[in-house]
LORO-389836 format. One record per residue: residue in three letters; x, y, z of N, C-alpha, C in turn. Coordinates in steps of 0.2 Angstrom, whole numbers, padded with zeros to 4 digits, always signed. Layout:
BEGIN
ALAXYZXYZXYZ
...
This chain:
BEGIN
MET+1194-0102+0727+1189-0106+0730+1183-0101+0731
THR+1177-0103+0728+1171-0099+0729+1167-0101+0735
MET+1166-0096+0739+1162-0097+0745+1155-0095+0744
THR+1150-0099+0746+1143-0098+0745+1140-0097+0752
THR+1135-0093+0753+1131-0092+0759+1124-0095+0758
LYS+1122-0098+0763+1115-0101+0763+1110-0096+0766
THR+1105-0095+0763+1100-0091+0766+1095-0095+0770
PRO+1093-0092+0775+1088-0096+0779+1082-0098+0775
SER+1080-0104+0776+1074-0106+0772+1067-0103+0775
SER+1063-0101+0770+1057-0098+0772+1051-0102+0773
THR+1053-0109+0773+1048-0114+0773+1045-0114+0781
PRO+1038-0114+0782+1036-0114+0788+1038-0120+0792
THR+1039-0120+0799+1041-0125+0802+1035-0130+0805
SER+1029-0127+0804+1023-0131+0806+1017-0128+0803
THR+1011-0131+0803+1005-0129+0800+1003-0122+0804
ASP+1004-0122+0810+1002-0116+0814+1006-0110+0811
ASP+1012-0111+0810+1016-0105+0807+1014-0104+0800
ALA+1012-0109+0797+1010-0107+0790+1004-0103+0789
ILE+0999-0105+0794+0993-0101+0794+0993-0094+0797
ARG+0998-0093+0801+0999-0086+0804+1000-0081+0799
PRO+0995-0076+0799+0995-0071+0794+1001-0067+0794
SER+1004-0064+0788+1009-0060+0788+1007-0053+0790
PHE+1012-0049+0791+1011-0042+0794+1007-0038+0789
SER+1009-0039+0782+1005-0035+0777+0998-0037+0776
SER+0997-0044+0777+0990-0046+0777+0986-0044+0783
ARG+0989-0043+0789+0986-0041+0794+0984-0034+0793
VAL+0988-0030+0790+0987-0023+0789+0980-0022+0785
GLY+0980-0026+0779+0974-0026+0775+0968-0028+0778
THR+0968-0034+0782+0962-0036+0785+0960-0031+0790
PHE+0964-0029+0794+0962-0024+0800+0959-0018+0797
THR+0962-0015+0791+0960-0009+0788+0953-0010+0786
ALA+0951-0016+0782+0945-0018+0780+0940-0019+0785
ALA+0941-0023+0790+0936-0025+0795+0935-0019+0799
SER+0940-0015+0802+0938-0009+0806+0935-0004+0802
GLY+0937-0002+0796+0934+0003+0792+0927+0001+0791
GLN+0925-0005+0789+0918-0007+0787+0914-0006+0794
THR+0916-0009+0799+0912-0009+0805+0911-0002+0808
GLY+0916+0002+0807+0916+0009+0810+0911+0013+0805
GLY+0911+0012+0799+0906+0015+0794+0899+0013+0796
LEU+0898+0007+0797+0891+0005+0799+0889+0008+0806
LEU+0893+0008+0810+0891+0012+0817+0890+0019+0815
GLY+0893+0022+0811+0892+0029+0809+0885+0029+0806
LEU+0884+0025+0801+0877+0024+0798+0872+0023+0803
ALA+0873+0019+0808+0867+0018+0813+0866+0024+0817
VAL+0871+0028+0818+0870+0034+0822+0866+0039+0817
VAL+0867+0039+0811+0864+0044+0806+0856+0042+0806
VAL+0855+0035+0805+0848+0033+0804+0844+0034+0811
LEU+0848+0033+0816+0844+0035+0823+0842+0042+0823
VAL+0847+0046+0822+0845+0053+0822+0840+0056+0817
VAL+0840+0053+0811+0836+0055+0806+0829+0053+0807
PHE+0828+0047+0809+0821+0044+0811+0818+0047+0817
THR+0823+0049+0822+0821+0052+0828+0818+0059+0827
LEU+0821+0062+0822+0819+0069+0820+0812+0068+0817
LEU+0811+0063+0813+0805+0063+0809+0799+0060+0813
SER+0801+0056+0818+0796+0053+0822+0798+0053+0829
PRO+0798+0059+0833+0801+0059+0839+0798+0056+0845
ARG+0791+0054+0844+0787+0051+0849+0788+0044+0849
ILE+0788+0041+0843+0788+0034+0842+0795+0030+0841
TYR+0799+0033+0836+0805+0029+0835+0810+0028+0840
PRO+0811+0033+0845+0816+0032+0850+0813+0029+0856
SER+0806+0027+0856+0803+0024+0862+0806+0017+0863
ALA+0805+0015+0870+0808+0009+0872+0804+0003+0868
LEU+0798+0004+0867+0794-0001+0864+0796-0002+0857
ASN+0798+0003+0853+0800+0002+0846+0807-0001+0846
LEU+0812+0001+0851+0818-0002+0851+0818-0009+0853
GLN+0813-0011+0857+0812-0018+0859+0810-0022+0853
SER+0806-0019+0849+0803-0023+0843+0809-0024+0838
ILE+0814-0019+0838+0820-0020+0834+0824-0026+0836
GLY+0824-0026+0843+0828-0031+0846+0825-0038+0845
TYR+0818-0039+0845+0815-0045+0843+0816-0047+0836
ALA+0817-0042+0831+0817-0044+0824+0824-0045+0822
VAL+0829-0043+0825+0836-0043+0822+0839-0050+0823
PRO+0838-0054+0828+0842-0060+0829+0841-0065+0823
GLU+0835-0067+0821+0834-0072+0816+0838-0070+0810
ILE+0837-0064+0807+0840-0063+0801+0847-0062+0801
ALA+0849-0059+0807+0857-0058+0808+0860-0065+0809
LEU+0857-0070+0812+0860-0076+0813+0861-0080+0806
LEU+0856-0079+0802+0856-0081+0795+0862-0078+0791
ALA+0863-0071+0792+0868-0068+0788+0875-0070+0791
LEU+0875-0072+0797+0882-0074+0800+0883-0081+0797
ALA+0878-0085+0796+0879-0092+0793+0882-0091+0786
VAL+0879-0086+0782+0882-0085+0775+0889-0082+0776
CYS+0890-0078+0781+0897-0075+0781+0902-0080+0782
ILE+0901-0085+0786+0906-0090+0788+0907-0094+0782
THR+0902-0096+0778+0904-0100+0772+0907-0096+0766
MET+0905-0089+0766+0908-0085+0761+0916-0084+0763
SER+0917-0084+0770+0924-0084+0772+0929-0089+0769
SER+0926-0095+0768+0929-0101+0765+0930-0101+0758
GLY+0927-0096+0755+0927-0095+0747+0920-0098+0744
GLY+0916-0100+0749+0909-0103+0746+0903-0099+0748
ILE+0898-0102+0748+0891-0099+0750+0886-0105+0752
ASP+0882-0103+0756+0876-0108+0758+0870-0105+0756
LEU+0867-0107+0751+0860-0104+0749+0854-0108+0753
SER+0856-0113+0757+0851-0117+0760+0850-0115+0767
ILE+0852-0109+0769+0851-0108+0776+0844-0107+0778
VAL+0840-0104+0774+0833-0103+0776+0829-0110+0777
ALA+0831-0114+0772+0828-0121+0772+0830-0125+0778
THR+0837-0124+0779+0839-0128+0785+0836-0125+0791
ALA+0835-0119+0792+0832-0116+0798+0825-0118+0799
ASN+0821-0118+0793+0814-0121+0793+0814-0128+0795
LEU+0818-0132+0792+0818-0139+0794+0820-0140+0801
SER+0825-0137+0804+0827-0138+0811+0821-0136+0815
ALA+0818-0130+0814+0812-0128+0818+0806-0132+0818
LEU+0805-0135+0812+0799-0140+0811+0800-0146+0815
ILE+0806-0149+0815+0808-0155+0818+0808-0154+0826
SER+0811-0148+0828+0811-0146+0835+0804-0145+0838
ALA+0800-0142+0834+0793-0141+0836+0789-0147+0837
THR+0790-0151+0832+0786-0158+0831+0788-0162+0837
VAL+0795-0162+0839+0797-0167+0844+0795-0164+0851
SER+0795-0157+0852+0793-0154+0858+0785-0155+0859
ILE+0781-0154+0854+0774-0155+0855+0772-0163+0856
GLY+0776-0167+0853+0775-0174+0854+0777-0177+0861
LEU+0782-0174+0863+0784-0176+0870+0780-0174+0875
VAL+0778-0168+0875+0773-0165+0879+0766-0169+0879
ALA+0764-0171+0873+0758-0175+0873+0759-0182+0876
ALA+0765-0184+0876+0766-0191+0879+0767-0191+0886
GLY+0767-0185+0889+0767-0184+0896+0774-0182+0899
THR+0779-0180+0895+0785-0178+0897+0785-0171+0899
PRO+0788-0169+0905+0788-0162+0907+0790-0157+0902
ALA+0786-0152+0902+0787-0147+0896+0794-0144+0896
GLY+0797-0143+0901+0804-0140+0901+0809-0145+0898
LEU+0808-0152+0900+0813-0157+0897+0811-0158+0890
ALA+0804-0158+0888+0802-0159+0881+0805-0153+0876
VAL+0805-0147+0879+0808-0142+0875+0815-0142+0874
LEU+0819-0144+0879+0826-0145+0879+0828-0150+0874
LEU+0824-0156+0874+0826-0161+0869+0824-0159+0862
GLY+0819-0156+0862+0817-0153+0855+0822-0149+0852
VAL+0824-0144+0856+0829-0139+0854+0836-0143+0852
LEU+0838-0147+0856+0844-0151+0855+0843-0155+0848
ILE+0838-0158+0847+0837-0162+0841+0836-0157+0835
GLY+0833-0152+0836+0833-0147+0830+0840-0144+0828
LEU+0844-0143+0833+0851-0140+0832+0855-0146+0829
ALA+0853-0152+0831+0857-0158+0827+0855-0158+0820
VAL+0849-0157+0819+0846-0157+0812+0850-0152+0808
GLY+0851-0146+0811+0855-0141+0807+0862-0143+0806
VAL+0865-0146+0811+0872-0148+0810+0872-0153+0804
LEU+0867-0158+0804+0867-0163+0799+0866-0160+0792
CYS+0862-0155+0791+0861-0152+0785+0867-0149+0783
GLY+0871-0145+0787+0877-0142+0786+0882-0147+0784
LEU+0883-0153+0787+0888-0158+0785+0886-0161+0778
PHE+0880-0162+0777+0878-0164+0770+0880-0159+0765
ASN+0879-0153+0766+0882-0148+0762+0889-0148+0761
GLY+0893-0149+0767+0900-0149+0767+0902-0155+0763
PHE+0899-0161+0763+0901-0167+0760+0900-0166+0752
LEU+0895-0162+0750+0894-0161+0743+0900-0157+0740
VAL+0902-0151+0744+0907-0147+0742+0914-0149+0743
ALA+0915-0152+0749+0922-0154+0750+0924-0161+0747
LYS+0919-0166+0747+0921-0173+0745+0919-0174+0738
LEU+0913-0171+0736+0911-0172+0729+0913-0167+0724
ARG+0916-0161+0727+0919-0156+0723+0914-0152+0719
ILE+0907-0152+0722+0902-0148+0718+0903-0141+0720
ALA+0902-0137+0715+0902-0129+0717+0897-0128+0722
PRO+0899-0124+0727+0895-0122+0733+0888-0119+0731
ILE+0888-0115+0726+0882-0112+0724+0877-0117+0721
LEU+0880-0122+0718+0875-0127+0715+0873-0132+0720
ALA+0878-0134+0724+0877-0139+0729+0871-0137+0734
THR+0872-0131+0737+0867-0128+0742+0861-0126+0738
LEU+0861-0124+0732+0855-0123+0729+0850-0129+0728
ALA+0854-0135+0727+0850-0141+0727+0848-0143+0734
THR+0852-0143+0739+0850-0144+0745+0844-0140+0748
MET+0844-0134+0746+0839-0129+0748+0832-0132+0746
THR+0832-0135+0740+0826-0138+0737+0824-0145+0741
LEU+0830-0148+0742+0829-0155+0746+0827-0154+0753
PHE+0829-0149+0757+0827-0148+0763+0820-0146+0764
THR+0818-0141+0759+0812-0139+0759+0807-0144+0758
GLY+0808-0149+0753+0804-0154+0751+0803-0159+0757
ILE+0809-0160+0761+0808-0165+0767+0804-0161+0772
ALA+0804-0155+0773+0800-0151+0778+0793-0152+0776
LEU+0791-0151+0769+0784-0152+0767+0782-0159+0768
ILE+0786-0164+0767+0784-0171+0768+0782-0172+0776
VAL+0787-0169+0780+0786-0170+0787+0779-0167+0790
THR+0777-0161+0787+0772-0157+0789+0766-0158+0785
ARG+0767-0161+0779+0761-0162+0774+0759-0155+0772
GLY+0764-0150+0772+0763-0144+0769+0759-0139+0774
GLU+0758-0141+0780+0754-0138+0785+0758-0135+0791
PRO+0757-0129+0793+0760-0126+0799+0759-0130+0805
VAL+0764-0130+0809+0764-0133+0816+0763-0128+0821
TYR+0757-0129+0825+0755-0124+0830+0755-0128+0837
GLY+0754-0124+0842+0753-0127+0849+0760-0128+0852
LEU+0765-0124+0851+0771-0125+0854+0771-0123+0861
PRO+0774-0127+0866+0774-0126+0873+0776-0119+0875
GLU+0774-0116+0880+0775-0109+0882+0783-0109+0884
GLU+0786-0114+0886+0793-0114+0887+0797-0113+0881
PHE+0795-0115+0875+0798-0114+0869+0797-0107+0866
LEU+0790-0105+0867+0789-0098+0865+0793-0093+0869
ALA+0795-0094+0875+0798-0090+0879+0805-0087+0875
LEU+0808-0092+0871+0814-0090+0867+0813-0084+0863
GLY+0806-0083+0861+0805-0077+0856+0801-0072+0859
THR+0799-0072+0866+0794-0067+0869+0797-0065+0875
ALA+0801-0068+0879+0803-0066+0886+0809-0061+0885
THR+0809-0057+0890+0814-0052+0891+0818-0052+0897
VAL+0824-0050+0897+0829-0049+0903+0831-0042+0903
ALA+0829-0038+0908+0831-0031+0908+0829-0027+0902
ILE+0822-0028+0900+0819-0025+0895+0821-0028+0888
VAL+0827-0030+0888+0830-0033+0881+0827-0040+0880
PRO+0825-0042+0874+0823-0048+0872+0828-0054+0874
VAL+0826-0059+0876+0830-0065+0877+0834-0067+0871
SER+0830-0067+0865+0833-0069+0859+0839-0064+0857
PHE+0838-0058+0859+0844-0053+0857+0850-0055+0861
TRP+0849-0057+0868+0854-0059+0872+0858-0065+0869
ILE+0854-0070+0867+0857-0076+0864+0861-0074+0858
PHE+0858-0069+0854+0862-0067+0848+0868-0064+0849
VAL+0868-0059+0854+0875-0056+0857+0880-0061+0859
LEU+0877-0066+0863+0882-0072+0865+0885-0076+0859
ILE+0881-0077+0854+0883-0081+0848+0888-0077+0844
VAL+0887-0070+0844+0891-0066+0840+0898-0066+0843
GLY+0898-0066+0850+0905-0066+0854+0908-0072+0853
LEU+0905-0078+0853+0908-0085+0852+0910-0085+0845
LEU+0906-0083+0840+0909-0084+0833+0915-0079+0832
TRP+0915-0073+0835+0921-0069+0834+0927-0073+0837
PHE+0926-0076+0843+0932-0079+0846+0934-0085+0841
VAL+0929-0089+0839+0931-0095+0835+0935-0092+0828
MET+0932-0087+0825+0935-0085+0819+0941-0081+0819
ASN+0943-0078+0825+0949-0074+0826+0954-0076+0830
ARG+0952-0081+0835+0957-0083+0840+0958-0091+0840
THR+0955-0095+0835+0956-0102+0835+0959-0104+0829
GLY+0962-0110+0829+0965-0113+0823+0960-0114+0817
LEU+0954-0116+0819+0949-0117+0814+0947-0111+0811
GLY+0946-0105+0814+0945-0099+0811+0950-0097+0806
LEU+0957-0097+0808+0962-0095+0804+0962-0100+0797
ARG+0961-0106+0798+0961-0111+0793+0955-0109+0788
VAL+0950-0108+0790+0944-0106+0786+0946-0100+0782
ILE+0949-0095+0785+0950-0089+0782+0956-0090+0776
LEU+0961-0094+0778+0966-0096+0773+0964-0099+0768
VAL+0959-0104+0769+0956-0108+0763+0952-0104+0759
GLY+0949-0099+0761+0945-0094+0757+0950-0089+0753
ALA+0955-0087+0757+0960-0082+0754+0964-0085+0748
SER+0967-0091+0750+0971-0094+0745+0971-0102+0746
PRO+0967-0106+0742+0967-0113+0743+0973-0116+0742
GLU+0977-0113+0737+0984-0116+0735+0988-0116+0741
ALA+0988-0110+0744+0993-0109+0750+0991-0113+0756
ALA+0984-0115+0757+0982-0119+0762+0984-0126+0760
ASP+0984-0128+0754+0987-0135+0752+0994-0136+0754
TYR+0998-0131+0752+1005-0131+0753+1007-0131+0761
SER+1002-0128+0765+1003-0127+0772+1001-0134+0776
GLY+0999-0139+0772+0997-0145+0775+0990-0145+0778
ILE+0986-0140+0776+0979-0140+0779+0975-0144+0775
ARG+0971-0148+0778+0966-0153+0775+0960-0149+0773
ARG+0959-0147+0767+0954-0142+0765+0947-0145+0766
SER+0946-0152+0764+0940-0155+0765+0937-0155+0772
ARG+0942-0156+0777+0940-0156+0784+0938-0149+0786
VAL+0941-0144+0784+0940-0137+0785+0933-0136+0783
LEU+0932-0137+0776+0925-0136+0773+0919-0139+0777
LEU+0921-0146+0779+0915-0149+0782+0914-0146+0789
GLN+0919-0144+0792+0918-0140+0799+0914-0133+0798
THR+0916-0130+0792+0913-0124+0791+0906-0124+0789
TYR+0904-0129+0785+0897-0129+0783+0893-0132+0789
ALA+0896-0137+0793+0892-0139+0799+0891-0133+0804
LEU+0896-0129+0805+0895-0123+0809+0889-0118+0806
SER+0889-0117+0800+0884-0114+0796+0877-0117+0798
GLY+0877-0123+0797+0870-0127+0798+0868-0126+0805
LEU+0873-0126+0810+0871-0125+0817+0868-0118+0818
ILE+0871-0113+0816+0869-0106+0817+0862-0105+0813
ALA+0861-0108+0807+0855-0108+0804+0849-0111+0808
GLY+0851-0117+0811+0847-0120+0816+0844-0116+0822
VAL+0849-0112+0825+0847-0108+0830+0842-0102+0827
ALA+0844-0100+0821+0840-0095+0818+0833-0098+0817
GLY+0832-0104+0815+0826-0107+0814+0822-0107+0821
LEU+0825-0109+0826+0822-0110+0833+0819-0103+0835
MET+0823-0098+0834+0821-0091+0835+0815-0089+0831
MET+0815-0091+0825+0809-0089+0820+0803-0092+0822
SER+0803-0099+0824+0797-0102+0826+0795-0100+0833
ALA+0799-0098+0838+0797-0095+0844+0794-0089+0844
ARG+0796-0084+0839+0794-0078+0838+0787-0078+0835
SER+0786-0082+0830+0780-0083+0826+0775-0088+0829
ALA+0777-0091+0835+0772-0096+0838+0770-0102+0833
SER+0774-0103+0828+0773-0108+0823+0779-0110+0820
ALA+0779-0116+0816+0784-0118+0811+0781-0120+0805
THR+0784-0117+0799+0782-0119+0793+0788-0120+0788
ALA+0786-0123+0783+0792-0125+0778+0794-0120+0774
ASP+0790-0114+0773+0791-0109+0768+0792-0102+0772
TYR+0793-0102+0779+0794-0096+0782+0800-0092+0780
GLY+0800-0086+0780+0806-0082+0778+0808-0083+0771
SER+0804-0083+0766+0806-0084+0759+0810-0079+0756
SER+0810-0073+0759+0814-0067+0757+0820-0066+0761
TYR+0821-0070+0766+0827-0070+0770+0834-0071+0767
LEU+0834-0075+0762+0840-0077+0759+0844-0071+0756
LEU+0840-0068+0751+0844-0062+0748+0845-0057+0753
LEU+0841-0056+0758+0842-0051+0764+0849-0053+0768
ALA+0849-0060+0769+0855-0062+0773+0862-0061+0769
ILE+0861-0062+0763+0867-0061+0758+0869-0054+0758
THR+0864-0049+0758+0865-0042+0758+0868-0040+0764
ILE+0866-0042+0770+0869-0041+0776+0876-0043+0777
ALA+0877-0049+0775+0884-0052+0775+0889-0047+0771
VAL+0887-0046+0765+0891-0041+0761+0892-0034+0764
LEU+0886-0032+0766+0886-0025+0770+0891-0025+0776
GLY+0891-0030+0779+0895-0031+0785+0903-0031+0784
GLY+0905-0032+0777+0912-0033+0776+0914-0039+0773
THR+0910-0044+0773+0912-0051+0770+0914-0050+0763
ASN+0920-0053+0762+0922-0054+0755+0919-0060+0751
PRO+0915-0059+0746+0911-0064+0743+0916-0069+0740
THR+0922-0068+0739+0927-0072+0736+0931-0076+0742
GLY+0930-0074+0748+0933-0078+0754+0939-0074+0757
GLY+0941-0076+0762+0947-0073+0766+0946-0068+0771
ARG+0939-0067+0772+0938-0062+0778+0931-0064+0781
SER+0931-0063+0788+0926-0065+0792+0924-0060+0797
PRO+0921-0054+0795+0919-0049+0800+0913-0050+0804
ILE+0913-0054+0809+0907-0056+0813+0904-0050+0815
VAL+0908-0045+0819+0904-0040+0822+0901-0035+0816
GLY+0905-0034+0811+0902-0030+0806+0895-0033+0803
VAL+0895-0039+0802+0889-0042+0800+0883-0041+0805
ALA+0885-0042+0811+0880-0041+0816+0877-0033+0816
VAL+0882-0029+0816+0880-0022+0816+0876-0020+0809
GLY+0878-0023+0804+0874-0022+0797+0867-0024+0798
ALA+0866-0030+0801+0859-0032+0802+0855-0027+0807
VAL+0858-0025+0812+0854-0020+0816+0853-0013+0812
VAL+0857-0011+0808+0856-0005+0804+0850-0006+0799
LEU+0850-0012+0796+0845-0013+0791+0838-0013+0794
GLN+0838-0016+0800+0832-0017+0804+0830-0010+0807
MET+0834-0006+0808+0833+0001+0811+0829+0005+0805
ILE+0832+0004+0799+0829+0007+0793+0822+0005+0792
SER+0821-0002+0792+0815-0005+0791+0810-0003+0796
SER+0812-0002+0802+0807+0000+0807+0805+0007+0806
GLY+0810+0012+0804+0808+0019+0803+0803+0019+0797
PHE+0804+0015+0792+0800+0015+0786+0793+0013+0788
ASN+0792+0008+0792+0786+0006+0795+0782+0011+0799
ILE+0786+0015+0803+0783+0020+0807+0780+0026+0803
LEU+0784+0027+0798+0782+0033+0793+0778+0031+0788
GLN+0776+0024+0788+0771+0021+0783+0773+0022+0776
ILE+0780+0021+0775+0783+0021+0768+0782+0014+0765
SER+0781+0014+0759+0780+0008+0756+0786+0003+0756
PRO+0785-0003+0758+0791-0008+0759+0795-0009+0752
TYR+0792-0007+0747+0795-0007+0740+0801-0002+0740
PHE+0800+0003+0743+0806+0008+0744+0811+0006+0748
TYR+0809+0002+0753+0814-0001+0758+0819-0006+0754
GLN+0816-0010+0749+0820-0014+0745+0825-0010+0740
ILE+0822-0004+0738+0827+0000+0734+0832+0003+0738
VAL+0831+0005+0744+0836+0007+0749+0841+0001+0750
GLN+0839-0005+0751+0843-0010+0752+0848-0011+0746
GLY+0845-0011+0740+0850-0011+0734+0855-0006+0734
LEU+0852+0001+0735+0857+0006+0735+0863+0006+0740
ILE+0861+0003+0746+0866+0002+0751+0871-0003+0749
LEU+0869-0008+0746+0873-0014+0744+0878-0011+0738
VAL+0875-0007+0733+0879-0005+0728+0884+0000+0731
LEU+0882+0004+0735+0887+0009+0739+0893+0005+0742
VAL+0891+0000+0746+0896-0004+0749+0901-0008+0744
LEU+0898-0010+0739+0903-0013+0734+0907-0008+0731
ILE+0905-0002+0730+0910+0003+0727+0915+0004+0732
LEU+0913+0005+0738+0918+0007+0744+0923+0001+0745
GLU+0920-0005+0744+0924-0011+0744+0930-0011+0739
LEU+0928-0009+0733+0932-0009+0727+0938-0004+0729
ARG+0936+0002+0731+0941+0007+0733+0946+0005+0739
ARG+0943+0001+0744+0946-0001+0749+0951-0007+0747
SER+0949-0011+0743+0954-0016+0740+0960-0013+0737
ARG+0959-0008+0733+0965-0004+0730+0969-0002+0736
LEU+0966+0001+0741+0970+0004+0747+0974-0002+0750
GLN+0971-0008+0751+0975-0013+0754+0981-0016+0750
ARG+0980-0016+0743+0985-0018+0739+0991-0013+0739
TRP+0989-0006+0740+0994-0001+0740+0998-0002+0747
LEU+0994-0004+0752+0998-0004+0759+1002-0011+0759
ARG+1000-0016+0756+1004-0022+0756+1010-0021+0752
GLY+1010-0017+0746+1016-0016+0743+1020-0011+0746
LEU+1017-0007+0750+1022-0002+0754+1025-0006+0759
VAL+1022-0011+0763+1025-0014+0768+1030-0019+0766
SER+1029-0023+0760+1033-0028+0758+1038-0026+0753
ARG+1038-0020+0750+1043-0019+0745+1050-0018+0748
PRO+1055-0020+0744+1062-0019+0747+1064-0011+0747
ALA+1068-0010+0752+1071-0003+0753+1075-0001+0747
LYS+1075+0005+0745+1079+0008+0739+1083+0014+0742
ASP+1088+0015+0738+1092+0021+0740+1088+0027+0740
GLY+1089+0031+0745+1085+0037+0746+1079+0036+0750
ASP+1077+0030+0752+1071+0029+0756+1073+0030+0763
LEU+1069+0032+0767+1070+0033+0775+1072+0026+0778
ALA+1076+0026+0782+1078+0020+0785+1072+0017+0790
PRO+1071+0011+0790+1066+0008+0794+1067+0010+0802
LEU+1062+0011+0805+1062+0012+0812+1065+0006+0816
PRO+1069+0006+0821+1072+0001+0825+1066-0003+0829
């Protein structure tokens, strides 16, 4: 009589078990995220030292550091919006258009309510909430095109970029919106402990996003959908729902960026920040985001935005042509992609080392 032994089933007992990353994947993710962020922090130190030596009176001054703090949040938030959608395996090319539309609607509502006699504080609060709602709606529309209609993200968001810009032009008839209430402008001009309020808001959002993407089920699902859509399907994850939530979150962050842009420039226009899209994508990749999905380095993207703004500020102080700054951006991006290629090879080696079966002559595993 032949006896057979049954091996334990490896099927996950629940969706949460299914989306919990394996040890080998954690090794690769931790190596990539920590290495990228650490490298950027080192680069920030190098940039600070170099420009301080070249301009010791101006660059390390409190005024210049404060100006960097004013400029970082808007582009960094746009880069985070790109990062989140890239983590799911997609991309959002409509972030700048979403930001401008949100800012225009918010500014128009705030000005109109103040003119109607509403207290300025309440008018600004309602305008901000409506502007953020517009950002979420834009994101949901993108998510609907990608998740429900199965349109490629790059094509869907390229179309909505034109659509949202057209709506903004119709709303304003192509003219900038001026006359924002002082309470609205305070978002872009006020400071707390010398640090701009907008930068404090940016730091808060980075912390919240890091928690969402690393400590909640939504974040894990987004990363799994980006890393392996087939595995997500087998795990019982509703990809369409995850994508809708992802693009809605991206739209919300873009809306916040739009409010900061209009508060800092004291106006709202349909074509503000036309060069921000490529810069946001560059920062997202520089921060360690995998363009094919599966990784969401929130802190790395934030640090990457600070580093590029530090370089831009140094170039302005030294009166170096902005065209050279674009060259530096491109060189940094190429260098990051080369390092990413080498790091991905290291990750594959580590995963193989962790997951390969033991052979005769190998050291016994530690208890």
